[in-house]
FIKOLZA-1660 file (N, C-alpha, C; in steps of 0.1 Angstrom, whole numbers, plus 5000, padded with zeros to 4 digits):
% residues 185
   i   px   py   pz ch aa at
   1 0576 0224 2823  A  X  N
   1 0578 0230 2812  A  X CA
   1 0572 0233 2803  A  X  C
   2 0570 0219 2801  A  X  N
   2 0563 0213 2785  A  X CA
   2 0553 0224 2783  A  X  C
   3 0547 0227 2791  A  X  N
   3 0529 0241 2790  A  X CA
   3 0538 0250 2785  A  X  C
   4 0551 0256 2795  A  X  N
   4 0554 0268 2784  A  X CA
   4 0560 0268 2768  A  X  C
   5 0561 0255 2765  A  X  N
   5 0565 0255 2749  A  X CA
   5 0558 0255 2738  A  X  C
   6 0542 0256 2748  A  X  N
   6 0531 0249 2741  A  X CA
   6 0528 0259 2739  A  X  C
   7 0525 0262 2722  A  X  N
   7 0521 0278 2719  A  X CA
   7 0509 0284 2721  A  X  C
   8 0495 0273 2720  A  X  N
   8 0485 0275 2731  A  X CA
   8 0488 0285 2742  A  X  C
   9 0491 0282 2745  A  X  N
   9 0492 0286 2758  A  X CA
   9 0499 0299 2759  A  X  C
  10 0514 0298 2755  A  X  N
  10 0514 0313 2749  A  X CA
  10 0506 0324 2746  A  X  C
  11 0508 0325 2730  A  X  N
  11 0494 0331 2728  A  X CA
  11 0483 0328 2743  A  X  C
  12 0473 0328 2753  A  X  N
  12 0472 0327 2758  A  X CA
  12 0474 0339 2772  A  X  C
  13 0481 0337 2768  A  X  N
  13 0495 0341 2783  A  X CA
  13 0495 0359 2775  A  X  C
  14 0495 0359 2764  A  X  N
  14 0502 0374 2760  A  X CA
  14 0486 0378 2757  A  X  C
  15 0473 0370 2753  A  X  N
  15 0461 0375 2757  A  X CA
  15 0460 0387 2767  A  X  C
  16 0459 0377 2778  A  X  N
  16 0457 0384 2794  A  X CA
  16 0467 0394 2798  A  X  C
  17 0480 0394 2788  A  X  N
  17 0490 0405 2795  A  X CA
  17 0487 0419 2790  A  X  C
  18 0484 0411 2774  A  X  N
  18 0479 0426 2763  A  X CA
  18 0461 0432 2768  A  X  C
  19 0452 0430 2775  A  X  N
  19 0442 0429 2780  A  X CA
  19 0447 0441 2797  A  X  C
  20 0450 0432 2806  A  X  N
  20 0455 0438 2812  A  X CA
  20 0465 0448 2813  A  X  C
  21 0470 0454 2809  A  X  N
  21 0481 0460 2799  A  X CA
  21 0467 0474 2796  A  X  C
  22 0458 0472 2789  A  X  N
  22 0450 0477 2783  A  X CA
  22 0442 0489 2794  A  X  C
  23 0433 0475 2804  A  X  N
  23 0427 0481 2814  A  X CA
  23 0438 0490 2818  A  X  C
  24 0450 0489 2824  A  X  N
  24 0453 0495 2836  A  X CA
  24 0460 0510 2830  A  X  C
  25 0462 0510 2815  A  X  N
  25 0461 0521 2806  A  X CA
  25 0451 0533 2803  A  X  C
  26 0440 0529 2803  A  X  N
  26 0427 0531 2805  A  X CA
  26 0425 0538 2817  A  X  C
  27 0429 0531 2826  A  X  N
  27 0422 0534 2842  A  X CA
  27 0430 0542 2844  A  X  C
  28 0441 0547 2843  A  X  N
  28 0453 0556 2844  A  X CA
  28 0449 0567 2835  A  X  C
  29 0447 0571 2821  A  X  N
  29 0445 0581 2812  A  X CA
  29 0429 0586 2822  A  X  C
  30 0420 0574 2827  A  X  N
  30 0412 0582 2825  A  X CA
  30 0411 0587 2843  A  X  C
  31 0415 0587 2852  A  X  N
  31 0416 0592 2860  A  X CA
  31 0418 0602 2860  A  X  C
  32 0433 0603 2852  A  X  N
  32 0437 0617 2849  A  X CA
  32 0436 0630 2849  A  X  C
  33 0427 0625 2839  A  X  N
  33 0416 0631 2833  A  X CA
  33 0403 0635 2845  A  X  C
  34 0400 0630 2855  A  X  N
  34 0399 0637 2860  A  X CA
  34 0398 0641 2876  A  X  C
  35 0413 0637 2879  A  X  N
  35 0414 0651 2884  A  X CA
  35 0423 0657 2879  A  X  C
  36 0431 0663 2867  A  X  N
  36 0433 0675 2857  A  X CA
  36 0420 0685 2863  A  X  C
  37 0405 0676 2860  A  X  N
  37 0394 0678 2855  A  X CA
  37 0394 0692 2871  A  X  C
  38 0396 0685 2884  A  X  N
  38 0393 0682 2900  A  X CA
  38 0404 0699 2902  A  X  C
  39 0412 0699 2896  A  X  N
  39 0424 0708 2898  A  X CA
  39 0416 0721 2894  A  X  C
  40 0407 0721 2883  A  X  N
  40 0400 0736 2877  A  X CA
  40 0391 0746 2893  A  X  C
  41 0382 0731 2903  A  X  N
  41 0381 0734 2914  A  X CA
  41 0389 0744 2921  A  X  C
  42 0406 0742 2921  A  X  N
  42 0414 0750 2926  A  X CA
  42 0420 0758 2919  A  X  C
  43 0420 0758 2905  A  X  N
  43 0432 0770 2900  A  X CA
  43 0419 0778 2894  A  X  C
  44 0408 0775 2887  A  X  N
  44 0396 0783 2873  A  X CA
  44 0396 0772 2865  A  X  C
  45 0392 0779 2858  A  X  N
  45 0380 0767 2846  A  X CA
  45 0384 0779 2828  A  X  C
  46 0393 0773 2825  A  X  N
  46 0391 0779 2808  A  X CA
  46 0383 0780 2804  A  X  C
  47 0374 0794 2800  A  X  N
  47 0366 0795 2795  A  X CA
  47 0375 0799 2779  A  X  C
  48 0373 0790 2769  A  X  N
  48 0376 0790 2760  A  X CA
  48 0366 0798 2749  A  X  C
  49 0351 0799 2748  A  X  N
  49 0349 0810 2743  A  X CA
  49 0350 0819 2745  A  X  C
  50 0348 0827 2758  A  X  N
  50 0354 0841 2764  A  X CA
  50 0370 0845 2760  A  X  C
  51 0379 0828 2762  A  X  N
  51 0391 0834 2764  A  X CA
  51 0400 0841 2778  A  X  C
  52 0396 0830 2784  A  X  N
  52 0399 0834 2799  A  X CA
  52 0399 0820 2807  A  X  C
  53 0407 0822 2821  A  X  N
  53 0406 0820 2829  A  X CA
  53 0398 0826 2846  A  X  C
  54 0384 0810 2845  A  X  N
  54 0375 0820 2848  A  X CA
  54 0381 0813 2870  A  X  C
  55 0379 0821 2881  A  X  N
  55 0390 0818 2892  A  X CA
  55 0381 0808 2894  A  X  C
  56 0389 0799 2900  A  X  N
  56 0390 0787 2910  A  X CA
  56 0373 0784 2923  A  X  C
  57 0366 0774 2923  A  X  N
  57 0357 0779 2934  A  X CA
  57 0363 0781 2947  A  X  C
  58 0376 0777 2950  A  X  N
  58 0381 0777 2958  A  X CA
  58 0389 0793 2965  A  X  C
  59 0389 0799 2958  A  X  N
  59 0391 0812 2953  A  X CA
  59 0381 0819 2962  A  X  C
  60 0371 0816 2956  A  X  N
  60 0359 0818 2958  A  X CA
  60 0354 0819 2974  A  X  C
  61 0355 0808 2979  A  X  N
  61 0352 0799 2992  A  X CA
  61 0365 0808 3000  A  X  C
  62 0374 0812 2995  A  X  N
  62 0385 0816 3003  A  X CA
  62 0377 0833 3004  A  X  C
  63 0373 0840 2997  A  X  N
  63 0366 0852 2998  A  X CA
  63 0359 0852 3006  A  X  C
  64 0349 0843 3011  A  X  N
  64 0334 0845 3018  A  X CA
  64 0341 0836 3031  A  X  C
  65 0354 0832 3031  A  X  N
  65 0360 0830 3047  A  X CA
  65 0367 0848 3053  A  X  C
  66 0371 0851 3040  A  X  N
  66 0377 0864 3050  A  X CA
  66 0367 0875 3053  A  X  C
  67 0352 0875 3044  A  X  N
  67 0341 0887 3055  A  X CA
  67 0333 0879 3063  A  X  C
  68 0338 0865 3062  A  X  N
  68 0327 0859 3077  A  X CA
  68 0331 0856 3091  A  X  C
  69 0344 0864 3078  A  X  N
  69 0357 0861 3100  A  X CA
  69 0355 0880 3101  A  X  C
  70 0357 0888 3087  A  X  N
  70 0356 0901 3092  A  X CA
  70 0342 0905 3102  A  X  C
  71 0331 0902 3098  A  X  N
  71 0318 0903 3100  A  X CA
  71 0324 0896 3114  A  X  C
  72 0326 0881 3119  A  X  N
  72 0325 0876 3129  A  X CA
  72 0334 0881 3136  A  X  C
  73 0345 0890 3138  A  X  N
  73 0351 0903 3145  A  X CA
  73 0340 0913 3148  A  X  C
  74 0336 0918 3137  A  X  N
  74 0325 0931 3142  A  X CA
  74 0322 0932 3152  A  X  C
  75 0310 0924 3150  A  X  N
  75 0296 0914 3157  A  X CA
  75 0304 0908 3165  A  X  C
  76 0314 0905 3176  A  X  N
  76 0323 0904 3186  A  X CA
  76 0315 0919 3200  A  X  C
  77 0317 0931 3191  A  X  N
  77 0314 0936 3202  A  X CA
  77 0305 0942 3212  A  X  C
  78 0294 0929 3200  A  X  N
  78 0279 0935 3199  A  X CA
  78 0273 0920 3210  A  X  C
  79 0274 0915 3221  A  X  N
  79 0274 0908 3233  A  X CA
  79 0259 0899 3231  A  X  C
  80 0248 0909 3227  A  X  N
  80 0237 0899 3226  A  X CA
  80 0239 0896 3214  A  X  C
  81 0249 0887 3207  A  X  N
  81 0249 0888 3188  A  X CA
  81 0257 0870 3192  A  X  C
  82 0264 0867 3206  A  X  N
  82 0276 0861 3206  A  X CA
  82 0272 0846 3205  A  X  C
  83 0265 0838 3207  A  X  N
  83 0259 0829 3193  A  X CA
  83 0262 0824 3185  A  X  C
  84 0248 0837 3172  A  X  N
  84 0255 0841 3164  A  X CA
  84 0267 0841 3156  A  X  C
  85 0275 0847 3161  A  X  N
  85 0287 0849 3165  A  X CA
  85 0301 0838 3161  A  X  C
  86 0296 0832 3172  A  X  N
  86 0305 0820 3172  A  X CA
  86 0298 0814 3166  A  X  C
  87 0287 0807 3161  A  X  N
  87 0279 0799 3151  A  X CA
  87 0287 0799 3138  A  X  C
  88 0288 0814 3131  A  X  N
  88 0302 0822 3122  A  X CA
  88 0313 0815 3121  A  X  C
  89 0317 0815 3136  A  X  N
  89 0327 0812 3134  A  X CA
  89 0333 0797 3138  A  X  C
  90 0321 0792 3139  A  X  N
  90 0322 0772 3140  A  X CA
  90 0319 0772 3123  A  X  C
  91 0318 0776 3120  A  X  N
  91 0309 0770 3109  A  X CA
  91 0322 0769 3097  A  X  C
  92 0325 0789 3099  A  X  N
  92 0342 0786 3090  A  X CA
  92 0347 0781 3094  A  X  C
  93 0351 0776 3104  A  X  N
  93 0364 0765 3108  A  X CA
  93 0359 0746 3104  A  X  C
  94 0349 0748 3100  A  X  N
  94 0342 0735 3094  A  X CA
  94 0349 0741 3076  A  X  C
  95 0346 0748 3075  A  X  N
  95 0348 0755 3063  A  X CA
  95 0361 0748 3062  A  X  C
  96 0378 0755 3069  A  X  N
  96 0386 0752 3069  A  X CA
  96 0393 0742 3068  A  X  C
  97 0386 0735 3073  A  X  N
  97 0389 0724 3074  A  X CA
  97 0381 0709 3069  A  X  C
  98 0375 0717 3060  A  X  N
  98 0373 0705 3052  A  X CA
  98 0381 0699 3041  A  X  C
  99 0383 0687 3036  A  X  N
  99 0390 0681 3025  A  X CA
  99 0384 0681 3015  A  X  C
 100 0370 0676 3012  A  X  N
 100 0366 0667 3001  A  X CA
 100 0359 0680 2992  A  X  C
 101 0359 0681 2980  A  X  N
 101 0349 0689 2973  A  X CA
 101 0334 0693 2977  A  X  C
 102 0333 0675 2978  A  X  N
 102 0318 0675 2982  A  X CA
 102 0311 0681 2998  A  X  C
 103 0324 0681 3009  A  X  N
 103 0326 0686 3020  A  X CA
 103 0325 0697 3023  A  X  C
 104 0335 0703 3013  A  X  N
 104 0335 0720 3011  A  X CA
 104 0323 0722 3005  A  X  C
 105 0314 0722 3003  A  X  N
 105 0297 0719 2999  A  X CA
 105 0289 0724 3012  A  X  C
 106 0287 0714 3021  A  X  N
 106 0281 0710 3025  A  X CA
 106 0282 0728 3042  A  X  C
 107 0297 0731 3039  A  X  N
 107 0304 0727 3051  A  X CA
 107 0298 0744 3048  A  X  C
 108 0307 0752 3037  A  X  N
 108 0293 0764 3024  A  X CA
 108 0283 0769 3033  A  X  C
 109 0276 0760 3030  A  X  N
 109 0261 0757 3030  A  X CA
 109 0252 0761 3046  A  X  C
 110 0269 0757 3056  A  X  N
 110 0263 0756 3069  A  X CA
 110 0265 0772 3067  A  X  C
 111 0283 0778 3068  A  X  N
 111 0281 0787 3063  A  X CA
 111 0274 0801 3062  A  X  C
 112 0271 0800 3048  A  X  N
 112 0261 0800 3043  A  X CA
 112 0242 0810 3058  A  X  C
 113 0244 0795 3058  A  X  N
 113 0233 0796 3067  A  X CA
 113 0234 0803 3087  A  X  C
 114 0248 0805 3085  A  X  N
 114 0251 0804 3105  A  X CA
 114 0256 0823 3101  A  X  C
 115 0262 0826 3087  A  X  N
 115 0264 0841 3084  A  X CA
 115 0249 0848 3082  A  X  C
 116 0243 0847 3075  A  X  N
 116 0227 0855 3073  A  X CA
 116 0219 0851 3088  A  X  C
 117 0221 0836 3097  A  X  N
 117 0216 0845 3112  A  X CA
 117 0225 0853 3119  A  X  C
 118 0239 0855 3122  A  X  N
 118 0244 0866 3127  A  X CA
 118 0240 0879 3119  A  X  C
 119 0232 0876 3103  A  X  N
 119 0230 0896 3097  A  X CA
 119 0221 0896 3103  A  X  C
 120 0209 0883 3105  A  X  N
 120 0193 0888 3109  A  X CA
 120 0196 0897 3119  A  X  C
 121 0208 0892 3132  A  X  N
 121 0205 0891 3145  A  X CA
 121 0210 0903 3147  A  X  C
 122 0220 0917 3138  A  X  N
 122 0226 0925 3136  A  X CA
 122 0216 0934 3131  A  X  C
 123 0208 0931 3118  A  X  N
 123 0201 0943 3123  A  X CA
 123 0191 0951 3136  A  X  C
 124 0186 0940 3148  A  X  N
 124 0178 0944 3158  A  X CA
 124 0189 0949 3167  A  X  C
 125 0205 0943 3167  A  X  N
 125 0211 0949 3186  A  X CA
 125 0219 0966 3169  A  X  C
 126 0212 0977 3169  A  X  N
 126 0213 0989 3164  A  X CA
 126 0227 0988 3166  A  X  C
 127 0236 0989 3154  A  X  N
 127 0243 0986 3154  A  X CA
 127 0249 1007 3148  A  X  C
 128 0263 1009 3144  A  X  N
 128 0271 1019 3146  A  X CA
 128 0269 1022 3130  A  X  C
 129 0268 1035 3125  A  X  N
 129 0266 1040 3114  A  X CA
 129 0282 1036 3105  A  X  C
 130 0295 1034 3112  A  X  N
 130 0302 1027 3103  A  X CA
 130 0301 1013 3107  A  X  C
 131 0295 1004 3120  A  X  N
 131 0292 0988 3117  A  X CA
 131 0283 0987 3102  A  X  C
 132 0274 0993 3107  A  X  N
 132 0270 0989 3097  A  X CA
 132 0276 0993 3082  A  X  C
 133 0282 0998 3083  A  X  N
 133 0287 1002 3064  A  X CA
 133 0301 0994 3063  A  X  C
 134 0301 0986 3077  A  X  N
 134 0316 0974 3075  A  X CA
 134 0309 0958 3070  A  X  C
 135 0293 0958 3073  A  X  N
 135 0285 0947 3071  A  X CA
 135 0285 0949 3060  A  X  C
 136 0274 0956 3055  A  X  N
 136 0277 0957 3039  A  X CA
 136 0284 0957 3032  A  X  C
 137 0297 0960 3029  A  X  N
 137 0305 0955 3031  A  X CA
 137 0314 0942 3030  A  X  C
 138 0310 0936 3041  A  X  N
 138 0315 0922 3042  A  X CA
 138 0304 0916 3038  A  X  C
 139 0291 0921 3035  A  X  N
 139 0277 0911 3032  A  X CA
 139 0280 0909 3017  A  X  C
 140 0285 0922 3008  A  X  N
 140 0288 0924 2998  A  X CA
 140 0297 0909 2990  A  X  C
 141 0304 0916 2997  A  X  N
 141 0314 0907 2993  A  X CA
 141 0310 0887 2994  A  X  C
 142 0305 0892 3006  A  X  N
 142 0302 0872 3006  A  X CA
 142 0296 0867 2997  A  X  C
 143 0284 0873 2994  A  X  N
 143 0274 0873 2985  A  X CA
 143 0278 0875 2975  A  X  C
 144 0285 0880 2972  A  X  N
 144 0289 0878 2957  A  X CA
 144 0302 0870 2956  A  X  C
 145 0310 0865 2961  A  X  N
 145 0318 0854 2962  A  X CA
 145 0309 0839 2957  A  X  C
 146 0294 0842 2963  A  X  N
 146 0285 0828 2963  A  X CA
 146 0279 0830 2949  A  X  C
 147 0276 0843 2946  A  X  N
 147 0272 0838 2926  A  X CA
 147 0280 0841 2921  A  X  C
 148 0295 0840 2919  A  X  N
 148 0310 0836 2911  A  X CA
 148 0308 0818 2913  A  X  C
 149 0310 0818 2930  A  X  N
 149 0306 0800 2925  A  X CA
 149 0294 0795 2921  A  X  C
 150 0284 0801 2925  A  X  N
 150 0269 0803 2910  A  X CA
 150 0273 0798 2897  A  X  C
 151 0282 0807 2892  A  X  N
 151 0283 0804 2881  A  X CA
 151 0294 0803 2875  A  X  C
 152 0299 0788 2886  A  X  N
 152 0313 0786 2876  A  X CA
 152 0309 0773 2868  A  X  C
 153 0317 0772 2858  A  X  N
 153 0307 0759 2854  A  X CA
 153 0325 0745 2855  A  X  C
 154 0328 0752 2865  A  X  N
 154 0337 0742 2873  A  X CA
 154 0326 0723 2872  A  X  C
 155 0314 0730 2878  A  X  N
 155 0308 0711 2880  A  X CA
 155 0306 0710 2864  A  X  C
 156 0301 0722 2855  A  X  N
 156 0298 0712 2843  A  X CA
 156 0305 0706 2837  A  X  C
 157 0320 0709 2837  A  X  N
 157 0335 0701 2839  A  X CA
 157 0329 0689 2844  A  X  C
 158 0332 0690 2853  A  X  N
 158 0330 0676 2860  A  X CA
 158 0322 0665 2861  A  X  C
 159 0308 0674 2854  A  X  N
 159 0292 0664 2847  A  X CA
 159 0304 0655 2840  A  X  C
 160 0313 0663 2826  A  X  N
 160 0310 0667 2815  A  X CA
 160 0325 0658 2811  A  X  C
 161 0327 0653 2817  A  X  N
 161 0349 0649 2822  A  X CA
 161 0347 0638 2811  A  X  C
 162 0342 0629 2808  A  X  N
 162 0341 0618 2793  A  X CA
 162 0337 0623 2780  A  X  C
 163 0331 0636 2787  A  X  N
 163 0325 0637 2770  A  X CA
 163 0341 0635 2755  A  X  C
 164 0346 0636 2759  A  X  N
 164 0358 0639 2750  A  X CA
 164 0368 0623 2748  A  X  C
 165 0361 0614 2750  A  X  N
 165 0367 0600 2757  A  X CA
 165 0361 0596 2743  A  X  C
 166 0373 0585 2740  A  X  N
 166 0366 0575 2728  A  X CA
 166 0356 0562 2736  A  X  C
 167 0350 0558 2723  A  X  N
 167 0338 0546 2732  A  X CA
 167 0350 0536 2731  A  X  C
 168 0355 0532 2730  A  X  N
 168 0364 0519 2738  A  X CA
 168 0367 0527 2755  A  X  C
 169 0367 0534 2758  A  X  N
 169 0369 0544 2776  A  X CA
 169 0360 0543 2779  A  X  C
 170 0350 0545 2775  A  X  N
 170 0332 0543 2777  A  X CA
 170 0338 0530 2775  A  X  C
 171 0336 0523 2767  A  X  N
 171 0330 0505 2769  A  X CA
 171 0338 0505 2782  A  X  C
 172 0350 0503 2782  A  X  N
 172 0358 0505 2794  A  X CA
 172 0360 0507 2811  A  X  C
 173 0355 0513 2811  A  X  N
 173 0350 0523 2821  A  X CA
 173 0344 0518 2829  A  X  C
 174 0333 0510 2834  A  X  N
 174 0330 0498 2842  A  X CA
 174 0345 0488 2850  A  X  C
 175 0351 0491 2839  A  X  N
 175 0363 0480 2847  A  X CA
 175 0371 0483 2849  A  X  C
 176 0377 0490 2849  A  X  N
 176 0385 0499 2849  A  X CA
 176 0390 0510 2864  A  X  C
 177 0382 0509 2875  A  X  N
 177 0373 0514 2886  A  X CA
 177 0382 0535 2890  A  X  C
 178 0372 0536 2872  A  X  N
 178 0382 0552 2878  A  X CA
 178 0373 0561 2891  A  X  C
 179 0374 0571 2893  A  X  N
 179 0371 0576 2903  A  X CA
 179 0365 0591 2898  A  X  C
 180 0355 0595 2893  A  X  N
 180 0351 0610 2890  A  X CA
 180 0353 0619 2898  A  X  C
 181 0356 0630 2887  A  X  N
 181 0360 0645 2895  A  X CA
 181 0347 0647 2904  A  X  C
 182 0351 0651 2917  A  X  N
 182 0335 0651 2924  A  X CA
 182 0327 0666 2922  A  X  C
 183 0322 0671 2924  A  X  N
 183 0310 0683 2919  A  X CA
 183 0309 0686 2930  A  X  C
 184 0308 0695 2931  A  X  N
 184 0307 0706 2944  A  X CA
 184 0293 0712 2945  A  X  C
 185 0284 0703 2950  A  X  N
 185 0273 0703 2944  A  X CA
 185 0264 0691 2955  A  X  C
% end
């Protein structure tokens, strides 16, 4: 009990509690900022200079999923393209089941390769005029969504999420176990 009445010990305990509370507070704040940035992947990035919200990468990935499904269904009636069609459907399913942003990036790359492979095969199977027109529509949507993904400012926001943080936050960041937002790449 004498230890608790010691003034130096009481000051030491107070300092330790203040330091721990500060570290926890800074860590929670920085992790919240990182999660807010990751939400932009799904919800879109507000562009202050242009005054609108750029659609999220997740929306563009859904556009790619829809057009790849339409293209695969179109090509299922051509038996000579069955392996490429199955590969596209498999890549599509992998993107659907991808959980993290970096996994979605890898799955999107695989989807791109499978789509191109099927498109190359489609050129050699002798599509009808209607099927060729449909393929061009799917391909336009598919590539347009990829262009929108490439032009998205999400990665810039994710890379610079600490830009507005204080010097104090930069100083404490290595000690507070901050998980930075995932880059789509």
